[in-house]
Backbone as CSV, one residue per row, in Angstrom:
resi,resn,N_x,N_y,N_z,CA_x,CA_y,CA_z,C_x,C_y,C_z
1,MET,104.064,96.408,79.799,103.997,97.513,80.749,104.918,97.202,81.925
2,LYS,105.907,98.024,82.141,106.841,97.789,83.227,106.236,98.197,84.563
3,LYS,106.757,97.612,85.630,106.341,98.004,86.962,106.802,99.422,87.231
4,ILE,105.924,100.243,87.822,106.288,101.620,88.121,106.779,101.724,89.555
5,VAL,107.489,102.789,89.838,108.077,102.991,91.155,107.609,104.319,91.711
6,LEU,107.128,104.292,92.921,106.674,105.519,93.561,107.842,106.397,93.960
7,HIS,107.626,107.715,93.898,108.543,108.630,94.561,108.485,108.392,96.062
8,ILE,109.469,108.865,96.781,109.414,108.799,98.246,108.570,109.938,98.814
9,SER,108.101,110.829,97.956,107.367,111.995,98.435,105.889,111.703,98.639
10,LEU,105.625,110.650,99.380,104.270,110.351,99.832,104.162,110.825,101.262
11,PHE,103.196,111.696,101.528,103.125,112.219,102.885,101.690,112.494,103.282
12,SER,101.449,112.433,104.574,100.146,112.775,105.133,100.186,114.207,105.605
13,ILE,99.162,114.972,105.261,99.095,116.361,105.706,98.514,116.346,107.110
14,VAL,99.376,116.439,108.090,98.929,116.323,109.477,99.177,117.627,110.213
15,VAL,100.420,117.938,110.517,100.743,119.163,111.243,100.582,120.357,110.322
16,GLY,99.740,121.302,110.687,99.515,122.476,109.861,98.779,122.153,108.583
17,SER,98.018,121.062,108.561,97.342,120.657,107.333,96.162,121.553,107.030
18,LEU,95.818,121.598,105.759,94.629,122.321,105.349,93.384,121.546,105.711
19,LEU,93.377,120.259,105.411,92.212,119.425,105.676,92.626,118.205,106.475
20,PRO,91.817,117.794,107.442,92.137,116.579,108.187,91.920,115.349,107.324
21,GLY,92.627,114.267,107.661,92.429,113.018,106.955,92.780,113.065,105.489
22,THR,93.845,113.802,105.140,94.208,113.995,103.739,95.609,113.466,103.469
23,VAL,95.769,112.739,102.375,97.070,112.209,101.982,97.342,112.619,100.535
24,PHE,98.556,113.091,100.298,98.989,113.432,98.943,99.988,112.385,98.494
25,ILE,99.781,111.865,97.298,100.660,110.821,96.777,101.076,111.191,95.358
26,GLU,102.348,110.908,95.028,102.827,111.164,93.668,103.827,110.098,93.268
27,TRP,104.052,109.955,91.967,104.912,108.903,91.462,105.539,109.343,90.154
28,LYS,106.554,108.575,89.713,107.249,108.890,88.472,106.392,108.553,87.266
29,LYS,106.536,109.347,86.245,105.804,109.127,85.005,106.412,107.969,84.224
30,ASN,105.551,107.119,83.661,106.019,106.042,82.802,106.443,106.574,81.440
31,THR,107.295,105.804,80.772,107.810,106.240,79.467,107.207,105.457,78.306
32,GLU,106.395,104.425,78.583,105.807,103.628,77.501,104.883,104.485,76.633
33,ILE,104.963,104.307,75.322,104.153,105.131,74.424,102.681,104.727,74.438
34,ASP,102.401,103.507,74.923,101.009,103.053,74.962,100.364,103.287,76.329
35,LEU,101.018,104.079,77.171,100.468,104.385,78.492,99.105,105.071,78.342
36,ALA,98.119,104.593,79.127,96.777,105.185,79.067,96.330,105.773,80.399
37,GLY,97.077,105.490,81.483,96.693,106.087,82.758,97.186,105.297,83.949
38,TYR,96.749,105.757,85.132,97.179,105.161,86.394,95.973,104.919,87.303
39,LYS,96.154,103.965,88.215,95.171,103.718,89.266,95.880,103.704,90.615
40,ILE,95.251,104.323,91.603,95.761,104.304,92.970,94.931,103.315,93.775
41,TYR,95.621,102.453,94.505,94.970,101.489,95.391,95.373,101.808,96.836
42,TRP,94.421,101.695,97.748,94.769,101.868,99.154,93.797,101.113,100.055
43,GLY,94.273,100.861,101.263,93.458,100.173,102.256,94.184,100.144,103.588
44,THR,93.586,99.503,104.557,94.156,99.473,105.908,94.946,98.198,106.176
45,GLN,95.063,97.310,105.169,95.866,96.101,105.301,96.861,96.020,104.156
46,SER,98.072,95.633,104.473,99.119,95.542,103.464,98.752,94.523,102.398
47,GLY,98.801,94.952,101.127,98.529,94.068,100.012,97.066,93.741,99.792
48,ARG,96.187,94.267,100.627,94.748,94.022,100.487,94.052,95.376,100.445
49,TYR,93.799,95.860,99.246,93.319,97.214,99.062,91.812,97.236,98.883
50,SER,91.170,98.064,99.680,89.711,98.151,99.637,89.219,99.287,98.757
51,GLU,90.129,100.189,98.353,89.735,101.353,97.554,90.627,101.463,96.324
52,VAL,90.060,101.978,95.244,90.836,102.210,94.032,90.313,103.469,93.352
53,LYS,91.210,104.223,92.747,90.826,105.449,92.044,91.596,105.544,90.751
54,ASN,90.879,105.732,89.656,91.497,105.922,88.351,91.776,107.421,88.178
55,VAL,93.050,107.786,87.997,93.407,109.207,87.919,93.851,109.624,86.521
56,GLY,93.684,108.737,85.536,94.095,109.102,84.182,95.589,109.292,84.085
57,PHE,96.011,110.331,83.363,97.437,110.571,83.159,98.092,111.338,84.309
58,ASP,97.334,111.758,85.290,97.925,112.481,86.414,98.962,111.609,87.110
59,THR,100.019,112.233,87.606,101.034,111.504,88.367,101.051,111.933,89.825
60,SER,99.957,112.495,90.281,99.789,112.810,91.692,98.301,112.871,91.989
61,CYS,97.970,112.701,93.254,96.562,112.716,93.642,96.458,112.998,95.126
62,THR,95.433,113.733,95.509,95.123,113.949,96.915,93.908,113.109,97.274
63,ILE,94.029,112.348,98.345,92.947,111.492,98.816,92.387,112.097,100.097
64,TYR,91.082,112.297,100.114,90.436,112.998,101.203,89.627,112.050,102.088
65,HIS,89.210,112.580,103.227,88.228,111.948,104.118,88.699,110.618,104.697
66,LEU,90.000,110.513,105.001,90.498,109.315,105.661,90.335,109.440,107.171
67,ARG,89.995,108.340,107.796,89.956,108.312,109.246,91.346,108.035,109.788
68,SER,91.548,108.236,111.062,92.859,108.007,111.659,93.226,106.528,111.581
69,GLY,94.530,106.254,111.371,94.999,104.877,111.337,96.045,104.663,110.266
70,ASN,96.519,103.426,110.141,97.516,103.068,109.139,96.857,102.812,107.786
71,TYR,97.505,103.289,106.723,97.024,103.046,105.367,98.202,102.599,104.498
72,PHE,97.868,101.775,103.503,98.860,101.255,102.578,98.460,101.664,101.161
73,PHE,99.423,102.181,100.404,99.146,102.724,99.075,100.025,102.052,98.024
74,SER,99.450,101.857,96.855,100.202,101.359,95.717,99.569,101.920,94.449
75,VAL,100.345,101.930,93.369,99.886,102.495,92.099,100.144,101.493,90.994
76,THR,99.229,101.425,90.022,99.468,100.645,88.809,99.324,101.560,87.598
77,ALA,99.918,101.128,86.492,99.736,101.804,85.210,98.996,100.864,84.277
78,TYR,98.225,101.412,83.340,97.538,100.576,82.361,97.719,101.163,80.964
79,ASP,97.637,100.281,79.972,97.903,100.726,78.605,96.604,100.879,77.814
80,THR,96.750,101.165,76.544,95.596,101.508,75.706,94.678,100.327,75.407
81,ILE,95.155,99.108,75.633,94.289,97.954,75.394,93.845,97.296,76.701
82,GLY,94.119,97.972,77.829,93.592,97.502,79.099,94.525,96.672,79.945
83,ASN,95.758,96.409,79.479,96.722,95.691,80.304,97.125,96.553,81.497
84,GLU,97.233,95.932,82.653,97.584,96.686,83.863,98.891,96.150,84.435
85,SER,99.734,97.041,84.897,101.027,96.652,85.442,100.869,95.987,86.805
86,ASP,101.967,95.442,87.314,101.993,94.994,88.700,101.849,96.210,89.619
87,TYR,101.542,95.926,90.875,101.513,97.004,91.852,102.907,97.612,91.999
88,SER,102.960,98.905,92.199,104.229,99.546,92.525,104.657,99.116,93.924
89,ASN,105.846,99.547,94.332,106.230,99.316,95.713,105.179,99.944,96.639
90,GLU,104.859,99.250,97.678,103.827,99.706,98.602,104.409,100.690,99.601
91,MET,103.622,101.711,99.921,104.054,102.674,100.917,103.005,102.756,102.017
92,GLU,103.481,102.762,103.253,102.608,102.810,104.421,102.701,104.180,105.070
93,ILE,101.560,104.664,105.543,101.556,105.944,106.243,100.505,105.914,107.333
94,PHE,100.797,106.608,108.410,99.840,106.704,109.514,99.164,108.067,109.459
95,VAL,97.860,108.061,109.342,97.078,109.291,109.366,96.719,109.565,110.820
96,GLU,97.377,110.556,111.377,97.240,110.820,112.818,96.026,111.667,113.133
97,ASN,95.700,112.564,112.222,94.672,113.572,112.533,93.514,113.424,111.562
98,GLY,92.935,112.210,111.514,91.883,111.920,110.561,90.577,112.609,110.879
99,GLU,89.613,112.443,109.986,88.342,113.144,110.121,87.578,112.756,111.373
100,ASP,87.832,111.552,111.906,87.123,111.142,113.100,87.433,112.031,114.286
101,PHE,88.584,112.751,114.237,88.933,113.639,115.334,87.975,114.810,115.429
102,LEU,87.311,115.142,114.322,86.399,116.272,114.340,85.188,116.014,115.221
103,SER,84.865,114.750,115.453,83.680,114.423,116.231,83.933,114.439,117.725
104,ASN,85.177,114.683,118.137,85.490,114.648,119.558,84.938,115.836,120.321
105,GLU,84.641,116.914,119.638,84.186,118.120,120.312,82.861,118.585,119.725
106,ASN,81.823,117.855,119.971,80.481,118.267,119.573,80.460,118.712,118.119
107,GLU,80.565,117.769,117.196,80.682,118.085,115.785,79.469,118.845,115.258
108,THR,78.322,118.756,115.956,77.145,119.481,115.496,77.283,120.980,115.713
109,SER,78.345,121.400,116.381,78.546,122.829,116.612,79.080,123.536,115.375
110,TYR,79.512,122.785,114.382,80.133,123.378,113.213,79.466,122.812,111.958
111,TYR,78.636,123.616,111.322,77.963,123.157,110.113,77.443,124.367,109.346
112,ASN,76.843,124.114,108.192,76.217,125.196,107.427,74.803,124.781,107.043
113,PHE,73.979,125.753,106.799,72.591,125.470,106.408,72.112,126.586,105.476
114,PRO,71.436,126.227,104.360,71.238,124.848,103.889,72.515,124.269,103.305
115,ASN,72.553,122.949,103.189,73.694,122.254,102.601,73.197,120.970,101.941
116,PRO,73.377,120.859,100.602,73.982,121.833,99.686,73.066,123.031,99.473
117,PHE,73.601,124.043,98.761,72.787,125.218,98.481,72.962,125.646,97.033
118,ASN,72.032,126.477,96.575,71.993,126.923,95.185,72.309,128.415,95.115
119,PRO,73.565,128.786,94.800,73.930,130.204,94.712,73.062,130.935,93.692
120,GLY,72.797,132.193,93.948,71.933,132.982,93.083,70.502,132.949,93.545
121,ILE,70.144,131.858,94.235,68.809,131.728,94.801,68.840,131.869,96.315
122,GLU,69.924,131.383,96.916,70.039,131.405,98.374,71.496,131.531,98.788
123,LYS,71.695,131.848,100.040,72.996,131.826,100.669,73.015,130.684,101.674
124,THR,74.225,130.265,102.058,74.334,129.275,103.121,74.947,129.945,104.344
125,ASN,74.382,129.671,105.505,74.828,130.263,106.761,75.728,129.301,107.509
126,LEU,76.771,129.844,108.109,77.703,129.036,108.876,77.332,129.086,110.350
127,ARG,77.423,127.938,111.014,77.129,127.875,112.438,78.353,127.314,113.154
128,TYR,78.864,128.064,114.124,79.988,127.584,114.925,79.848,128.110,116.345
129,PHE,80.611,127.538,117.242,80.485,127.848,118.662,81.864,128.119,119.240
130,LEU,81.974,129.195,120.005,83.229,129.566,120.653,83.091,129.446,122.167
131,ILE,84.088,128.838,122.783,84.083,128.706,124.242,84.407,130.038,124.903
132,THR,85.325,130.805,124.305,85.722,132.103,124.832,85.745,133.114,123.688
133,ASP,85.904,134.386,124.008,86.085,135.401,122.980,87.335,135.062,122.172
134,GLN,87.233,135.134,120.840,88.345,134.725,119.988,88.396,135.561,118.728
135,LEU,89.616,135.696,118.171,89.760,136.214,116.816,89.423,135.075,115.855
136,VAL,88.473,135.304,114.965,88.014,134.262,114.052,88.281,134.692,112.614
137,SER,88.792,133.768,111.801,88.913,133.999,110.356,88.265,132.835,109.626
138,ILE,87.699,133.124,108.446,87.011,132.095,107.673,87.487,132.161,106.223
139,ASP,88.005,131.045,105.721,88.441,130.938,104.333,87.734,129.769,103.673
140,ILE,87.565,129.858,102.355,86.901,128.814,101.594,87.846,128.300,100.518
141,TYR,87.978,126.977,100.435,88.879,126.325,99.494,88.100,125.364,98.599
142,ASP,88.623,125.138,97.393,88.033,124.108,96.546,88.687,122.768,96.852
143,VAL,88.299,121.706,96.137,88.807,120.371,96.451,90.281,120.212,96.110
144,ASN,90.834,121.133,95.317,92.256,121.109,94.999,93.072,121.948,95.966
145,GLU,92.422,122.377,97.059,93.061,123.152,98.118,93.473,124.544,97.664
146,ASN,92.784,125.068,96.660,93.002,126.452,96.232,92.065,127.370,97.017
147,LEU,92.619,128.458,97.539,91.796,129.435,98.237,90.925,130.158,97.218
148,VAL,89.607,130.099,97.396,88.703,130.756,96.458,88.015,131.978,97.075
149,ARG,88.024,132.065,98.396,87.366,133.213,99.018,87.844,133.373,100.454
150,ASN,88.275,134.598,100.799,88.489,134.952,102.204,87.188,135.564,102.681
151,LEU,86.401,134.773,103.385,85.063,135.204,103.772,85.088,136.153,104.957
152,LEU,86.025,135.920,105.875,86.093,136.754,107.073,87.546,136.927,107.487
153,PRO,88.089,138.144,107.410,89.429,138.379,107.935,89.395,138.249,109.455
154,PRO,90.546,138.125,110.113,90.541,137.962,111.566,89.679,139.025,112.259
155,THR,88.663,138.562,112.944,87.666,139.428,113.567,87.369,138.919,114.963
156,LEU,87.329,139.810,115.926,87.045,139.411,117.301,85.576,139.033,117.436
157,LYS,85.335,137.815,117.908,83.984,137.310,118.111,83.812,136.935,119.580
158,SER,82.611,137.118,120.086,82.333,136.802,121.482,82.076,135.313,121.663
159,ALA,82.199,134.845,122.883,81.909,133.448,123.194,80.441,133.142,122.914
160,GLY,80.189,131.895,122.504,78.815,131.480,122.266,78.570,131.055,120.839
161,GLU,77.305,130.938,120.476,76.900,130.487,119.150,76.948,131.627,118.140
162,HIS,77.381,131.303,116.921,77.436,132.300,115.852,76.808,131.723,114.587
163,THR,75.903,132.492,113.993,75.258,132.101,112.729,75.181,133.284,111.762
164,GLU,75.896,134.344,112.068,75.767,135.571,111.285,76.597,135.583,110.009
165,ASP,77.551,134.659,109.870,78.401,134.628,108.682,77.778,133.736,107.620
166,SER,77.685,134.233,106.399,77.076,133.467,105.311,77.922,133.591,104.052
167,TRP,77.702,132.653,103.124,78.437,132.632,101.855,77.444,132.561,100.716
168,ASP,77.676,133.387,99.702,76.776,133.456,98.548,77.226,132.586,97.380
169,GLY,78.290,131.809,97.583,78.766,130.937,96.507,79.672,131.628,95.517
170,LYS,80.118,132.849,95.835,80.982,133.601,94.926,82.442,133.517,95.357
171,SER,83.329,133.680,94.369,84.758,133.717,94.631,85.160,135.104,95.109
172,SER,86.447,135.267,95.375,86.972,136.578,95.772,86.820,137.606,94.665
173,PHE,86.621,137.138,93.413,86.467,138.042,92.270,85.001,138.351,91.981
174,GLY,84.104,137.870,92.843,82.691,138.162,92.670,81.984,137.282,91.661
175,LEU,82.630,136.175,91.260,82.031,135.268,90.282,81.457,134.045,90.983
176,PHE,80.313,133.565,90.488,79.738,132.353,91.057,80.640,131.163,90.734
177,LEU,80.883,130.338,91.730,81.721,129.162,91.555,80.898,127.998,90.998
178,PRO,81.552,127.068,90.293,80.816,125.938,89.703,80.332,124.952,90.763
179,ASN,79.423,124.087,90.334,78.944,123.028,91.224,80.121,122.209,91.744
180,GLY,79.995,121.721,92.948,81.048,120.885,93.513,81.099,120.994,95.013
181,VAL,82.187,120.461,95.563,82.400,120.453,97.009,83.436,121.507,97.371
182,TYR,83.166,122.239,98.435,84.071,123.266,98.935,84.251,123.092,100.438
183,TYR,85.390,123.585,100.906,85.713,123.425,102.322,85.844,124.796,102.983
184,VAL,85.090,124.978,104.052,85.182,126.195,104.851,86.129,125.917,106.014
185,ILE,87.173,126.719,106.137,88.136,126.574,107.222,87.904,127.707,108.209
186,ILE,87.442,127.368,109.399,87.209,128.352,110.458,88.366,128.248,111.437
187,LYS,89.118,129.331,111.586,90.263,129.350,112.491,89.975,130.297,113.649
188,PHE,90.299,129.841,114.845,90.176,130.696,116.026,91.241,130.272,117.030
189,GLY,92.076,131.228,117.438,93.208,130.893,118.291,94.107,129.905,117.570
190,LEU,94.426,128.797,118.232,95.232,127.746,117.623,94.363,126.617,117.080
191,GLU,93.062,126.804,117.109,92.132,125.775,116.662,91.692,126.014,115.217
192,LYS,91.186,124.941,114.609,90.697,125.012,113.237,89.578,123.997,113.068
193,ARG,88.518,124.395,112.383,87.427,123.477,112.099,87.120,123.523,110.602
194,VAL,86.677,122.392,110.059,86.397,122.274,108.639,84.920,121.955,108.434
195,ILE,84.276,122.698,107.559,82.889,122.436,107.166,82.891,122.133,105.675
196,THR,82.253,121.054,105.285,82.142,120.685,103.879,80.826,121.198,103.302
197,ILE,80.913,121.966,102.225,79.736,122.583,101.616,79.594,122.113,100.174
198,GLY,78.378,121.813,99.779,78.107,121.452,98.400,77.360,122.553,97.670
199,ILE,77.767,122.840,96.428,77.043,123.769,95.564,76.355,122.964,94.478
200,VAL,75.053,123.139,94.351,74.273,122.455,93.311,73.324,123.453,92.680
201,ARG,73.051,123.266,91.415,72.090,124.124,90.712,71.105,123.266,89.943
């Protein structure tokens, strides 16, 4: 198994990102016929990786829920009998707008209840707080960053607490979505907040 080489297209989604603390990584596909998959390694120290993810034959992956700080990434390939390649060239990236930034402004102001919830039996209500009157929009994305529902088009909301917006677990096509994790993006003015919602049945 030859050593693989990462593309240079490793980047952190920071400015204008969909989700905070998110890194997208991709690499070149191996040509060995006995290739069985890839593993991504990362951590906060060069050459000392605290996390690993097996991604199978995929040659790209999005890593979520990173806190702010420096991270180091490398990829290995493995074959059908379990041999693993050397680490690829290591790439370093600084996550500037990690999930810890969400706690700077009263993180309890943005949540949903119940969470997780069971569509068909219940709805989940969104709770958020506005300092001033604002145009608010609410979109829901799956873990692959696909928009699955525009819950609220830009609508003028008054300052204060809001709990009137709810989600029934359905897509824009009126179909119930499968179990999993979804992200509610609440936008108001130039601000954006993310709520993580679980669907379970």
